[in-house]
C-alpha positions in Angstrom: 158.7 -28.1 179.2 160.7 -26.8 182.2 163.2 -25.1 179.9 160.3 -23.4 178.0 158.8 -22.2 181.4 162.1 -20.7 182.4 162.4 -18.9 179.1 158.9 -17.5 179.4 159.5 -16.4 183.0 162.7 -14.6 181.9 160.9 -13.0 179.1 158.2 -11.8 181.3 160.7 -10.4 183.9 162.6 -8.7 181.1 159.5 -7.1 179.7 158.3 -6.0 183.1 161.7 -4.5 183.9 161.7 -2.5 180.7 158.3 -1.0 181.2 159.6 2.1 182.9 161.6 2.9 179.7 158.4 3.0 177.6 156.5 6.1 176.8 154.6 7.3 179.8 150.8 7.8 179.1 148.8 10.2 181.2 145.8 7.9 181.8 142.6 9.4 183.1 141.6 8.6 186.7 139.8 5.2 186.9 138.1 3.2 189.6 138.3 -0.5 189.3 135.8 -0.9 192.2 133.1 0.7 190.1 133.5 -1.6 187.1 130.1 -3.3 186.4 131.4 -6.9 186.9 129.0 -9.8 187.1 129.4 -11.9 189.2 130.6 -9.4 191.8 134.2 -10.4 192.9 135.0 -11.2 196.6 137.4 -8.3 196.9 138.3 -5.4 194.6 140.9 -2.7 195.3 141.4 0.2 192.9 144.7 2.0 192.3 143.3 4.8 190.2 145.3 4.4 187.0 144.9 2.3 183.8 146.4 -0.4 181.7 146.4 0.4 178.0 145.5 -2.6 175.8 146.9 -2.0 172.3 148.5 -3.7 169.3 151.8 -3.9 171.2 150.4 -6.0 174.0 151.5 -9.6 174.3 150.1 -12.6 176.3 152.3 -15.1 178.1 151.2 -18.2 180.0 152.8 -20.6 182.3 154.5 -23.4 180.4 153.9 -26.0 183.1 150.4 -26.8 181.9 149.3 -26.7 178.3 145.8 -25.9 179.4 147.0 -22.5 180.5 148.2 -21.7 177.0 144.7 -22.6 175.8 143.3 -20.1 178.2 145.6 -17.5 176.7 144.6 -18.3 173.2 140.9 -18.1 174.2 141.6 -14.6 175.6 143.5 -13.5 172.5 140.6 -14.7 170.2 138.0 -12.8 172.2 140.1 -9.7 172.4 140.3 -9.8 168.7 136.5 -10.2 168.3 135.9 -7.2 170.6 138.7 -4.9 169.5 140.2 -6.2 166.3 143.6 -6.4 168.0 145.7 -9.5 167.1 147.4 -10.3 170.4 150.1 -12.9 170.2 150.3 -15.7 172.8 153.7 -16.9 173.9 155.3 -15.3 170.9 159.0 -14.4 170.4 160.3 -11.6 172.7 162.0 -10.1 169.6 158.7 -8.3 168.8 158.2 -4.8 170.1 156.0 -5.1 173.2 154.9 -2.2 175.4 152.6 -4.1 177.7 152.0 -7.7 178.7 149.3 -10.0 180.1 150.7 -13.0 182.0 148.5 -15.9 183.0 150.4 -17.7 185.7 150.0 -21.1 187.3 150.4 -20.4 191.0 150.6 -22.5 194.2 149.5 -19.6 196.4 147.7 -20.8 199.6 145.3 -17.9 199.1 143.9 -19.7 196.0 141.8 -21.9 198.2 139.4 -23.2 195.5 140.1 -24.7 192.1 138.3 -21.8 190.4 139.8 -19.1 192.5 142.0 -16.4 190.8 144.0 -13.3 191.6 144.1 -10.4 189.1 146.7 -7.7 189.4 146.4 -4.9 186.9 149.2 -2.3 186.7 149.9 0.4 184.1 152.0 -1.8 181.9 151.2 -5.4 183.0 148.4 -7.6 184.0 149.1 -10.7 186.1 146.5 -13.4 186.5 147.3 -16.1 189.1 145.4 -19.4 189.4 146.1 -22.9 190.5 144.2 -24.5 187.7 143.3 -23.7 184.1 139.6 -23.5 185.3 140.6 -20.7 187.7 142.5 -18.9 185.0 139.6 -19.2 182.7 137.2 -17.6 185.2 139.7 -14.8 185.7 139.9 -14.0 182.0 136.1 -13.6 181.9 136.6 -10.8 184.5 139.3 -9.3 182.3 137.0 -9.5 179.2 134.3 -7.6 181.1 136.9 -4.9 182.0 137.8 -4.2 178.3 135.7 -1.2 177.1 133.7 -1.5 173.9 135.5 1.4 172.2 139.1 2.6 172.2 140.4 5.9 173.5 142.8 7.3 170.8 143.1 10.7 172.4 145.8 9.3 174.7 148.1 8.1 172.0 148.5 8.1 168.2 146.9 4.6 168.0 143.9 2.9 169.4 144.1 2.1 173.1 141.5 0.3 175.3 141.7 1.6 178.8 141.4 -1.0 181.6 141.3 0.3 185.3 144.2 -0.7 187.5 144.0 -2.5 190.8 143.6 -5.9 192.4 140.8 -8.5 192.3 140.8 -11.5 194.6 138.0 -13.9 193.7 136.5 -17.4 193.8 133.1 -19.0 193.8 130.7 -19.6 196.6 129.4 -22.9 195.1 131.3 -25.5 193.2 128.2 -26.3 191.1 126.7 -23.4 189.1 124.5 -24.4 186.3 121.6 -24.0 184.0 119.4 -26.7 182.5 118.3 -26.5 178.9 115.3 -28.7 177.9 115.9 -29.8 174.3 113.2 -32.5 174.6 110.0 -30.5 174.5 111.4 -28.4 171.6 114.7 -29.4 170.0 117.6 -26.9 169.8 120.4 -27.2 167.3 124.1 -27.7 168.1 124.8 -24.1 167.2 122.0 -22.8 169.4 123.3 -24.8 172.3 126.9 -23.6 171.7 125.6 -20.0 171.8 124.1 -20.7 175.2 127.3 -22.3 176.4 129.2 -19.1 175.4 127.0 -16.9 177.5 127.2 -19.3 180.4 131.0 -19.2 180.2 131.1 -15.4 180.2 129.2 -15.3 183.5 131.3 -18.0 185.1 128.8 -20.9 185.1 130.5 -24.3 185.1 127.6 -26.7 184.4 125.1 -27.2 181.5 122.4 -29.8 182.3 120.8 -31.1 179.1 117.3 -32.5 179.5 117.6 -35.0 176.6 114.4 -37.0 176.8 110.7 -36.5 177.7 107.3 -37.5 176.5 107.6 -35.3 173.4 111.0 -36.4 172.2 114.2 -38.4 172.5 117.2 -36.3 171.5 120.4 -38.4 171.8 121.5 -41.2 169.4 121.8 -44.6 171.1 123.4 -47.0 168.6 122.1 -50.1 170.3 118.6 -48.8 170.2 118.2 -46.9 166.9 114.4 -46.4 167.0 114.8 -44.0 170.0 115.8 -41.3 167.5 114.2 -42.7 164.4 110.8 -42.7 166.1 111.1 -40.9 169.4 113.2 -38.1 167.9 110.7 -37.1 165.2 108.3 -35.2 167.4 108.1 -32.2 169.7 105.5 -29.9 171.4 103.1 -28.5 168.9 103.8 -31.0 166.2 107.2 -29.8 164.9 109.7 -32.0 163.2 111.8 -32.6 166.4 115.4 -33.6 165.9 118.3 -35.3 167.8 122.0 -35.1 168.3 124.1 -37.8 166.7 126.8 -39.2 169.0 129.4 -37.2 167.1 127.4 -34.0 167.6 127.0 -34.7 171.3 130.7 -35.3 171.7 131.3 -32.0 169.9 129.0 -30.2 172.4 130.8 -31.9 175.3 134.2 -30.8 173.9 133.0 -27.3 173.2 131.8 -27.0 176.8 135.0 -28.5 178.2 137.1 -25.9 176.3 135.1 -23.3 178.3 135.5 -25.3 181.6 131.8 -26.3 181.6 130.7 -29.8 182.5 127.8 -31.3 180.5 125.3 -33.2 182.7 123.1 -35.5 180.5 119.6 -36.3 181.7 117.4 -39.2 180.7 114.2 -38.6 182.5 112.6 -41.7 184.0 110.5 -43.6 185.0 108.0 -40.9 184.1 108.3 -38.5 181.2 109.0 -41.5 179.0 106.4 -41.6 176.3 108.9 -41.0 173.5 111.0 -43.9 174.6 108.0 -46.2 174.9 106.6 -45.2 171.5 110.0 -46.3 170.1 110.1 -49.5 172.0 106.6 -50.5 173.4 107.9 -53.2 175.8 109.2 -50.4 178.0 105.7 -49.1 178.7 104.3 -49.6 182.2 101.0 -47.6 182.2 98.9 -50.4 180.5 97.6 -48.0 177.8 98.1 -47.8 174.0 101.2 -45.7 173.3 101.1 -42.9 170.7 103.4 -40.0 169.8 102.7 -37.1 172.1 103.0 -33.4 171.2 101.1 -31.8 174.1 102.4 -30.4 177.4 100.5 -32.5 180.0 102.7 -34.4 182.4 102.6 -37.5 184.7 100.8 -40.0 182.4 103.8 -42.1 181.3 106.0 -44.6 183.1 108.5 -47.4 182.4 107.6 -50.9 183.6 109.6 -50.9 186.8 109.3 -54.7 187.3 110.5 -55.8 183.9 114.2 -57.0 183.6 114.4 -56.0 180.0 113.8 -52.4 181.0 116.9 -52.4 183.0 118.9 -54.1 180.2 117.7 -51.3 178.0 118.8 -48.7 180.5 122.1 -50.3 181.0 122.8 -49.8 177.3 121.5 -46.2 177.2 123.3 -45.1 180.3 126.5 -46.9 179.2 126.6 -45.3 175.8 125.9 -41.8 177.1 128.3 -42.2 180.0 131.1 -43.3 177.7 130.7 -40.0 175.8 130.5 -37.8 178.9 133.7 -37.2 180.8 131.9 -35.3 183.6 131.1 -37.1 186.9 127.3 -36.8 186.7 124.4 -38.6 185.2 120.9 -37.3 185.8 118.0 -39.8 185.9 115.1 -37.3 186.2 112.7 -39.0 188.6 110.1 -36.2 188.7 106.3 -36.3 188.3 106.0 -40.1 188.0 102.4 -39.9 188.9 101.2 -43.2 187.5 104.1 -45.2 188.9 103.2 -47.0 192.1 105.3 -45.7 195.0 106.8 -49.1 195.7 107.7 -49.5 192.0 109.2 -46.0 191.9 111.4 -46.7 194.8 112.5 -50.0 193.3 113.2 -48.3 190.0 115.3 -45.5 191.4 117.4 -47.9 193.5 118.0 -50.2 190.5 118.9 -47.4 188.2 121.3 -45.8 190.7 123.3 -49.1 190.6 123.4 -48.9 186.8 124.7 -45.3 186.9 127.3 -46.3 189.5 128.3 -49.3 187.3 129.2 -46.9 184.5 131.3 -44.7 186.8 128.9 -41.8 187.3 127.3 -40.1 190.2 123.5 -40.0 190.1 121.5 -36.8 190.2 117.7 -36.8 190.3 114.9 -34.4 191.0 114.0 -34.2 194.7 111.5 -37.1 194.5 114.4 -39.6 194.4 114.9 -39.0 198.2 111.9 -41.3 198.7 114.2 -44.2 197.8 117.1 -45.5 199.8 119.7 -43.7 197.7 123.5 -43.6 198.3 124.9 -40.6 200.1 127.0 -40.1 196.9 123.9 -39.4 194.9 122.5 -35.9 194.6 119.0 -34.6 194.9 117.9 -31.5 192.9 115.3 -29.5 194.8 112.5 -28.1 192.6 109.3 -28.3 194.7 109.6 -30.3 197.9 111.9 -29.0 200.6 111.1 -32.0 202.8 112.7 -34.3 200.2 115.8 -32.1 200.1 116.1 -32.3 203.9 115.6 -36.0 203.8 118.3 -36.5 201.2 120.7 -34.2 203.2 120.1 -36.2 206.4 121.2 -39.2 204.3 124.4 -37.4 203.5 123.5 -36.5 199.9 124.4 -33.1 198.4 121.6 -30.8 197.2 121.3 -28.7 194.1 119.0 -25.7 194.7 116.6 -25.1 191.8 113.2 -24.0 193.3 110.6 -23.5 190.6 109.2 -20.4 192.5 112.6 -18.6 192.3 114.9 -20.2 189.7 112.8 -21.6 186.8 113.7 -19.6 183.7 110.5 -20.7 181.9 108.3 -18.9 184.3 106.8 -15.7 182.9 108.2 -12.3 184.1 104.6 -11.0 184.5 101.1 -11.5 183.1 102.0 -9.9 179.7 105.2 -11.8 179.1 105.3 -13.1 175.5 106.6 -16.6 176.4 106.7 -18.9 179.4 104.3 -20.4 181.9 103.2 -19.3 185.4 102.2 -22.4 187.3 104.9 -21.7 189.9 104.2 -18.0 189.8 105.6 -15.0 188.0 109.3 -14.3 188.4 110.3 -10.7 187.6 114.0 -10.0 187.4 114.2 -8.6 190.9 112.3 -11.6 192.4 114.7 -13.9 190.6 117.7 -12.2 192.2 116.4 -11.3 195.7 116.7 -14.6 197.4 119.5 -16.6 199.1 120.1 -20.2 198.0 122.0 -20.8 201.2 118.9 -20.1 203.4 116.1 -21.0 201.0 115.4 -24.3 202.7 115.0 -23.8 206.4 117.1 -26.3 208.3 119.3 -27.3 205.3 123.0 -27.0 206.3 125.1 -24.9 204.0 127.6 -27.7 203.7 124.9 -29.9 202.2 124.4 -27.5 199.2 126.3 -28.5 196.1 125.2 -25.4 194.3 122.5 -23.7 192.3 120.9 -24.4 188.9 118.5 -22.4 186.8 116.3 -24.7 184.6 114.8 -23.6 181.3 111.9 -25.9 180.2 110.9 -25.4 176.6 107.2 -26.0 176.3 106.6 -22.5 175.0 109.9 -21.8 173.1 111.3 -23.2 169.9 114.3 -21.1 168.8 117.2 -19.1 170.2 115.4 -15.8 170.3 112.6 -17.2 172.4 115.0 -19.1 174.6 117.0 -15.9 175.2 113.9 -13.9 176.0 113.2 -16.1 179.0 116.8 -16.7 180.1 118.1 -13.2 179.9 118.6 -11.2 182.0 117.5 -13.5 184.8 120.3 -16.0 184.0 122.9 -13.3 184.8 121.4 -12.9 188.2 121.6 -16.6 188.9 125.3 -16.4 187.9 125.9 -14.0 190.7 123.8 -16.0 193.3 126.0 -19.0 192.6 129.3 -17.2 192.6 129.4 -14.2 194.8 129.4 -14.1 198.7 125.9 -13.7 200.0 126.8 -10.5 201.8 127.6 -9.0 198.5 124.1 -9.5 197.1 122.4 -6.2 196.8 119.6 -5.5 194.3 120.2 -1.8 193.9 123.9 -2.3 193.1 123.2 -5.3 190.9 120.6 -3.6 188.8 123.1 -0.9 187.9 125.7 -3.5 186.9 123.1 -5.4 185.0 122.2 -2.3 183.0 125.8 -2.1 181.8 125.6 -5.6 180.2 123.8 -4.3 177.2 126.9 -4.0 174.9 127.8 -7.6 175.5 124.2 -8.8 175.0 124.0 -6.8 171.7 127.4 -8.0 170.5 126.3 -11.6 171.1 122.9 -10.9 169.5 121.2 -12.1 172.6 117.5 -11.2 172.8 117.0 -10.1 176.4 113.8 -9.0 178.1 114.1 -5.3 178.7 112.5 -5.1 182.1 111.5 -1.7 183.3 113.0 -2.5 186.7 116.4 -1.8 185.1 117.6 1.5 183.6 119.2 -0.1 180.6 122.3 1.6 179.1 121.5 3.0 175.7 123.9 3.2 172.8 
């Protein structure tokens, strides 16, 4: 491995030293600082020239970590999708190479975050420095955004994609930047979820929270309790056929996300939102009423029996099976809207389930209601509606995920004539979704208590990718910036111009975005 690294380093130095001997191209004046990058980097310095991406470009990566080569391959594959160019990765130096992209594992002290990166773009070379493959992966998303949609073949006798030169120094504001997808109210297929993951990766999100169970459906195979999917997986809102992920399909989603440096957070919502589980196994039920399949949208009527030992044996199996398939550190227990659970039973339940989650090596996340219980400082509260609970959890030493329904819920309608969505928390136009600060949203909450931001997408009113995308985009892009960029960089007028320039990507990905009139969208 060390020998290979030395060879690659020598090859890169040789290529770089030979660049001056190559044909000089008179590039047009460019300005890297004006590139419509989202999220906006910490620092951008333009040098006014350009790098010409063409068929003679090569990609090299550090040989000290095989994950860096995977990042290089990912970049190569996406360059090909966008331009048709087939760029080699760590290929032989015998090939004619005019320009190079080098993805380097660096120990620079300036890279003060695992996802930080440095991007140096010169006329004939691009150097991307990062300490980790995750940082390198975030950096290549910036590079992907800098590659134009069309080539400029007036500069040479072959197609050339012009990338502005300069320096970008960047890293995230929050370590947790996520979106939640509710696959329980309506089921979304593996391919639909993968498409969502791809868009999350492009805008530097690092978490996908999957809401895998609710009153209307149970979406993950549990081998020790097969009726959960046989019975509970067969329904959804509106009476559709539902569906579920086999364990192999779930593992595939986890691996697909991991390849994009995204962590899957599984959620089994409890003790409320549990009708589908109780229909499958009636002994779980704690509301004293007859249990029937449910396809409506009312909430708060279901609960597990918090005083029955067999409920916790069941949950030990469920959490154990899911935890074993999920390499990420988190397990979400829900905990919201348990309106028919006695408060004492609710507190008892959360404290018992927390210990089960910890037993299986995971860190518990729950909606802000869990702060009523005596939870560990290692557990995380997700704010959606009650700042007082977020403050209480923070006082206990717990970290907080900021997801206020009034600002960050993707299922809220844009306005009164929006085709999909609800408005119980209010309408969230694109500017309202962007013009708030997660660091100051909860008065009195210290910045150091904030783990990050998450934009949840509940699926009561949507049943396919097109409808999902209508609600998520373009607001999701704004939440990417709120989670990544320094607060002092957040400016609606500048952002709306950069957002308008995202149209080519959204069209290339066939993403059905809401064309708000607040943005002057770029036309073809």
